[in-house]
N, C-alpha and C positions, 0 to 999 in steps of 0.2 A: 543541352542536357541529354545524356544517354537515357535509355529506357530504364536502366537500373536506378538512376538518380531520380527519375520521375516517380518510380514506384516507392522509393525510400521517402521522397518528399510527401507523397500521398499518405504513406503510413504515419509519418510524423503529424500531419494535419489531423488524421483520424484519432491518433492517440491524444492530441491536444484537446479536441472537442469532447471525447468521451471522458477523459480525466477531469476536465473542467466541470462538466455536468455532474459526474459521480461524486467528486469531492465537495462540490457546493451542496449537493443533496445531503451528504453526511453532516456537513456543517449546519444546515437547516434543521436536520433531525435533532442535533445536539441542542440547538437553541430552542426548538419547539417543545421537546420532551423534558420535563423536570426529572422523571425517573432516570433517564440516561445521564443527566448532569449529576445526579446523586452518586452514581457508580464511580468507583476509583479508576477502573480501566478507561472510563470516558476521557480522563486527562491524557492518557497515552494516545488514544485514538484522535483526540483533538490536536495534539502535537504533531502526530503523523499526517493528519489532514492538512494542517497549515504548511508543513514541509512539501507535501504533494502539490498544493495549490501554487506555492511560490515557484516550484520547479516547473509547473505547467505554464505559468504566466511569464516567467523571466528566462528560463533556460531553453525550453523547447522552441520558442519563436526564433531565437538566435541560431539554434542548430538548423532549423528550417531555412533560414536565410543563408547560412553557410553552405548548405547543400545546393541551393539554387545558384548562388553567386560564386561558389568555389573559392571564397576568400573571406577574410575577416569582415563580418557584417557591420561592425561598429568600431568606434575609436578604441584606442588602447585602454583608456581609463574605464570605459564601460565594460570592456571585455575582461579586465582584471576583476572588477566587482562581480560580474556574472560568474567567472571562474571560481572566485572565492566562495560565492553562494552555492555553486554546484557541489564543491567539495564538502562544505558544511551541511547542506541539506541532505545529501546522499548518506553521509555518516549518521546524521541525526535520525533519518528514517530507519536505517538498519538497527540502530540502538533502541529506537522506539518499539520495533518489532520484537527485539530481545526482551525489553521491559514487559511487553504484553504476554510473552511466553512465561516469564517469571511469575507474573500475576496469576496466570492460569494454573501454573504448577502449585503455587501456594494454595489456591482455591480448591484444587482437586486433592492434593496429597495431604494438606493440613486444613480441612474444612472447618474444624471447630475453632481453630485459632486464626482464621483468615482475617477477621475484622480487627484483630489486635496487631497482626503482623503487616497488614497492608491498609494503612489509613491514608487520608489525603496528604498528611504531612510526609509520610513515607514515599508516596508517589511524587510529591513535589521535590523531595531530595533526589530521587532517581532521575527525574527530569533535569534537575540542576546538573547532575553528573553528566548526563547525555549531552547537554549543551556545552559544558566545559570541555568534555572529551572531543566533541565535534568541531568546536571552534579552534582548538589548539593547532590542528594540522593545517588548515588554510592560513592561519596567522603566520606559521613558520614558512609555508610556501610563498606567501605574498611578500614577506620580509626578505626572502632570498631570490625574488623575481622568478619564481617557478610557476607562474600562472600566466596563461596566454591562449591565443587561438591555435588549436591543434588541427592541422589539415586532415589527419587520419580519421578523426571523429567529427570533423566539421563543427567543432564546439569550442567554446572558451572553457578550458579546464586546466588541470595540472600539465605543465609543459616546460621543458628545460631547453633553452636555445643556446646555452653556452657549453661547448665541449669540455672545458676545464672543470665544470661542476658535475660531470657525468657520474662519478663514483658516489658523491654525496646524494645526488638525486636518486640513484638506484637504491641506496640504503633507505632513504626517506620513503620511496614508493613501496618497498617491501614492508617496512614497519607500518606504514599507513594502512595498507590492505590487510595486514595481519591483525591490527587492532581495530579494524572496522568490519570488514567482511568476514574474516575467519573467526574472530571473537564472537560476533553475532551468530554465526552459523553453529558454533560449538554450544552456545547458550540455548539456541533454538532446539538443537538435537537432544541435548541433555534434558531440558525441561519437558519437551513434548513427548519424548520416549518414556519419561517417568509418568506423565499423564496417561499415556497409552497403556502402560503396565497396570495402573490402578483401574482404568476403564475396563480392561480385559478381565481383571480380577472380579469386578462387580458384575460384569456380564456372565461370568461363569457361575457366580452365586445365583443370579436371576435365572439362568438356564436350569440349574439344579432344581430350584423351586418350581419352575414351569413344568419340567418333566415329571416331578413328583405329583403335581396337580393333575396333569393329563393322565397319569397312571391311575390316580384315585377316581377321576371322573370317567367311569366306564361307559356311561350312556351318552357321552358327549358326541355331537354330530361331527362326522369326518371333516366337513368344511371348516368348522370352528377349530378343530385340531390343526388343520393345515395352515390356517391363518396365524395361529399361535407359533407354529414352527417357522413360518415365513418372517414374522416379526422378530423372532429369535435370531435368524440369520441377518436381518437388516441391522439389528442392534450391534452385532459383532462387527459389521462392516462400517458403521457410522463413524465411530471414533477414529478408525484407521484412515478413512477417507478425509476427514477433517485435518488430521495431523499431517497426512501426506500432502494435502493442499498447502498448508502453512509452510512446511519445509520445502516442498517441491517448487512452489512459485518463487521462493527466495533464491534457490539454487539456479533455476531455469533463467530467471531474469538477470541476476547479478553475476553469476559465475562466468559466462562468456566474456563479459566486459572486463572483469577483474583479471581473468587469465590472459586476455589480449593485452591489457596494460602491462602485465608482468613479462609476457613474451616479447613485447615491444622493446623492453630494456636491452634485450640481446640484439646486437647488430647483425647477427648471422641470419635470423629468420626475417623474411620479407612479408609484411602484412598488407593485404589489399585494402584500399580505402573503402571499397564497398563493404567488406567485412567489418572494418572499423566502425562505420556508420550503422551497420546492422546490429552490431553488439551494443552500440549506444542506444539504438531503438529498443532493444530488449531490456536494457536498464530502465528506459523510460516507461516501458510497459508495466513495470511494477507500480508506477504511479496510478495506472489505470486499474490494476487488479486489486490493490490494497482496499479501496472502498467496498468492493464486493466480498473479498475474503474476510475482512475483519469487521464489517459493519452491515452493509445493506442487505445481505442475505440472512442475517440473524433475525430471529423472530421479533425482537423488540424494535429494532430499526425498521424492519419490513412493515410492521404495524404502523409505526410513526410516519414513514414516508407515504404510505397508502392513505393515512388520515390527512396528511398535508395536501396530497393531490386531490382527494375528494373535496376538501375545504376550498381549494382554489377553483375547482370545476363548479362547485355549487355557487360560489361568489360570482363567477363569470356568467353562469346561467341566470342568476338573479338580475345582474346588471343588464344582460341582453334582453330579458323579459321586460324589464322596466323601460328600456329604450324603445322596444316595439309597442308597448302599451301606451306610451306617451303620444305618438301620432294618432292612434285610434281615439284617444280622449279629445285631442284637438279637433279631429274630424267630427266627433259627436257634438262638440260645442258649436262648431260652424253650422251643422245641420239644424240644431235647435234654434239658432239665431235666424 
């Protein structure tokens, strides 16, 4: 193995460990907190978490083995199943993020009618569509034998071995990425930019009220005035940062891989295997970032996982104190005898 392959293998191992821990923690928060389970977006987050966990457990280990051994790490049957799941899970994850953005758009732009427009039944219908949409492409690819081990990405994924099917595979790949990556990106941009517009409008209203209050309060201390202005600046930046994170991580993680897959269709451009694996690692990094972007850094999830950790630590401390007190009790009994 070259130094590049060692680095890439190490990156995949780190991504696997962090993704597994973070997504399991999200799942534990969902199971532990009744408030999280009651929320409609929890269904989309649960679906996204399951997709991320399956990707971590099934796809990443085979990619790691492909990097190390530089060949197909398993039999054809297993590779076809994993390639099928990779296409399904990636598309399902993208559409789940689009569904979460639609939920936020309805909640912010139509707050009074949110509970009537986004119910559990509506969320279940959206999830049903994402599953049907996601499973249709791998079914077509599997039926046409367009799934296999791709050396460029060291992964079991979409791959055409037959030159006579090249035109059909090019059309299929372009349509697939248009209706998965591009569709999800358009939905994300449309919904979150609408949310940002509403957030900025509300910020301006709050800023006007704040400035009027500061003008009226003549005797206010300069430090208090400065804190109010600082909070005003933070409020303006908060929504922009969040929405930039949602859209930015999506583009940063998926765009290099999608562009590489499209450029690969042209026989003119040569793509290095190191770049192919690196673009695949960037796509895998979305599995790591999703738990933090959509769940763990939010106040409700943060409170839940902190309560979980405290509960586990208290239980372990009680068990350890019980174990240490037991020998002391035995020694006291022996001395009394």
